[in-house]
C-alpha positions as CSV (number, residue, x, y, z in Angstrom):
1,M,-81.2,-31.7,59.1
2,L,-78.7,-30.9,56.6
3,N,-79.7,-27.5,56.4
4,H,-79.3,-27.2,60.1
5,R,-75.8,-28.2,60.0
6,K,-75.2,-25.9,56.9
7,L,-76.3,-23.0,59.5
8,A,-74.1,-24.2,62.3
9,V,-71.4,-24.5,60.3
10,R,-71.6,-20.8,59.0
11,A,-72.4,-19.2,62.7
12,L,-69.1,-21.2,63.7
13,L,-67.5,-19.5,61.0
14,A,-69.0,-16.0,61.7
15,V,-68.0,-16.6,65.6
16,V,-64.3,-17.1,64.5
17,F,-64.2,-14.8,61.7
18,W,-65.5,-11.3,62.9
19,P,-63.1,-11.8,66.1
20,S,-60.3,-12.6,64.0
21,L,-61.4,-9.9,61.6
22,F,-61.5,-7.1,64.1
23,F,-58.2,-8.2,66.9
24,F,-55.9,-9.8,63.8
25,W,-56.4,-7.3,61.1
26,F,-57.4,-4.1,62.7
27,L,-55.8,-4.6,66.2
28,G,-53.1,-6.9,65.6
29,P,-50.7,-4.8,63.5
30,F,-50.0,-2.6,66.3
31,V,-48.7,-5.7,68.5
32,F,-47.0,-8.0,65.9
33,F,-45.0,-4.7,64.9
34,L,-43.9,-3.9,68.5
35,L,-42.9,-7.8,69.0
36,S,-41.4,-8.2,65.7
37,T,-39.2,-5.5,65.2
38,T,-36.0,-4.1,67.0
39,S,-36.6,-2.1,69.4
40,S,-34.3,1.1,70.3
41,E,-33.6,-0.4,73.8
42,V,-32.1,-3.6,71.7
43,C,-30.4,-1.1,68.9
44,A,-28.4,0.4,71.8
45,R,-26.9,-3.1,72.7
46,L,-26.1,-3.7,69.1
47,E,-22.2,-2.9,68.3
48,T,-21.1,-5.1,65.3
49,R,-23.1,-5.9,61.8
50,A,-23.0,-9.3,62.6
51,E,-25.2,-9.0,65.9
52,F,-27.5,-6.2,64.6
53,L,-28.3,-8.7,61.5
54,A,-28.6,-11.5,64.0
55,A,-31.2,-9.1,66.1
56,A,-33.1,-8.4,62.6
57,N,-33.1,-12.1,61.3
58,D,-34.8,-13.2,65.0
59,T,-38.0,-11.1,63.9
60,L,-38.6,-13.2,60.8
61,P,-40.4,-16.3,62.9
62,M,-42.8,-13.7,64.4
63,L,-43.5,-12.3,60.7
64,G,-44.2,-15.7,59.9
65,L,-46.4,-16.2,63.0
66,Q,-48.1,-13.1,62.1
67,N,-49.2,-13.6,58.7
68,L,-50.5,-17.1,59.7
69,F,-52.9,-15.0,62.3
70,Y,-53.9,-12.4,59.4
71,A,-54.8,-15.8,57.1
72,V,-57.5,-16.8,59.8
73,P,-60.1,-14.6,58.3
74,L,-59.3,-15.5,54.7
75,V,-59.5,-19.1,55.7
76,C,-63.0,-18.9,56.8
77,L,-63.7,-17.1,53.3
78,V,-62.8,-20.0,51.9
79,L,-64.8,-22.4,53.7
80,W,-67.8,-20.3,53.7
81,S,-67.2,-20.3,49.7
82,R,-67.2,-24.3,49.8
83,L,-70.5,-24.2,51.9
84,L,-72.6,-21.9,49.9
85,P,-70.6,-22.1,46.2
86,D,-71.5,-18.7,44.3
87,R,-68.4,-18.0,41.6
88,A,-68.6,-14.2,41.9
89,R,-68.2,-14.7,45.6
90,T,-65.4,-17.4,45.0
91,R,-63.5,-14.5,42.6
92,H,-63.9,-11.9,45.2
93,I,-62.2,-14.6,47.8
94,F,-59.2,-14.9,45.3
95,T,-58.9,-11.5,44.6
96,C,-58.5,-11.1,48.5
97,I,-56.3,-14.0,48.7
98,K,-53.9,-12.5,46.2
99,L,-54.1,-8.6,47.7
100,F,-53.3,-10.5,51.1
101,A,-50.0,-12.2,49.8
102,V,-49.1,-8.4,48.2
103,A,-50.2,-7.1,51.8
104,A,-48.2,-10.0,53.8
105,A,-44.8,-9.6,51.5
106,L,-45.1,-5.7,51.4
107,G,-45.8,-5.9,55.3
108,A,-42.4,-8.3,55.9
109,L,-40.4,-6.0,54.1
110,W,-41.4,-3.4,55.9
111,E,-41.2,-4.9,59.3
112,Y,-37.7,-6.3,58.1
113,G,-36.6,-3.4,56.5
114,S,-37.0,-1.1,59.6
115,S,-35.5,-3.4,62.0
116,L,-32.2,-3.3,59.7
117,A,-32.8,0.8,59.5
118,C,-31.9,1.8,63.5
119,D,-28.3,0.9,64.5
120,G,-28.2,2.6,67.9
121,Y,-25.4,4.6,66.9
122,G,-26.5,6.5,63.9
123,Q,-23.8,4.8,61.4
124,P,-25.1,2.9,58.2
125,F,-24.5,-0.9,58.5
126,F,-26.5,-1.1,55.3
127,S,-27.2,0.1,52.2
128,P,-29.3,3.2,52.0
129,V,-32.1,0.9,50.3
130,W,-33.2,-0.3,53.5
131,Q,-33.9,3.2,54.7
132,M,-36.5,3.3,51.7
133,T,-38.4,0.6,53.3
134,A,-40.0,3.6,55.3
135,Y,-42.3,4.0,52.4
136,L,-43.6,0.9,52.4
137,P,-46.2,1.9,54.7
138,I,-48.0,3.9,52.3
139,A,-48.3,1.4,49.6
140,N,-49.2,-1.3,51.8
141,L,-51.9,0.6,53.1
142,A,-52.8,1.1,49.1
143,I,-53.5,-2.5,49.3
144,N,-54.7,-3.3,52.6
145,L,-58.0,-0.9,52.1
146,P,-59.4,-2.3,49.3
147,L,-58.7,-6.0,51.0
148,Y,-60.3,-5.0,54.2
149,V,-63.4,-3.4,52.6
150,L,-63.9,-6.7,50.3
151,T,-63.2,-8.9,52.8
152,F,-65.7,-6.7,55.6
153,S,-68.2,-7.3,52.7
154,L,-67.6,-10.8,51.9
155,G,-68.1,-11.3,55.6
156,R,-70.9,-10.0,55.8
157,T,-72.4,-11.7,53.0
158,F,-71.6,-15.0,54.2
159,S,-72.5,-14.6,57.7
160,T,-75.9,-13.0,57.5
161,P,-78.9,-15.3,56.7
162,E,-80.2,-15.6,53.0
163,D,-83.8,-16.0,52.4
164,D,-84.8,-19.6,51.2
165,P,-87.3,-19.1,48.4
166,A,-88.3,-22.3,48.8
167,D,-89.3,-21.4,52.7
168,D,-91.0,-18.2,51.6
169,A,-93.1,-20.5,49.4
170,G,-94.1,-23.1,51.9
171,G,-95.0,-20.2,54.4
172,Q,-97.3,-18.3,52.4
173,S,-99.1,-21.2,51.2
174,E,-99.3,-22.2,55.2
175,N,-100.5,-18.5,55.4
176,A,-103.2,-18.2,52.1
177,S,-104.8,-21.5,53.6
């Protein structure tokens, strides 16, 4: 009975993990980027530095929400790890969490910095350092590629049924008689 419960929980985690990985990690960045940054239509209406900074600061709650959504696949991996403890997998999950934290920080800085980079009039309201955030997607990609590959492979490992040697031995002895 316990194995059936574990199998049901593993299946439920797989049902949450795979769609969240696809929709949040692969499609989500495009949607959240459009929602979280100051659009060019808004930029044209901002006239003072205070208005512009307030509009950029309004993106912060959306960035926090975005990272909560992005954490769903990692939470699934942690729960899977609790069901099927394995030291090597646990180390890989902690590596995923570290990479995720770095990618989330770089992504938030990039999206916030890109909000500050446009002012609608071509006048620099802020330090040119904020314009350097345009290069952060390259660093973010360098972090996200290994994160995606590692998370995908861990998800595949956890969501595929493992052969239980005890079940195979019992099945073989029945076939022999």
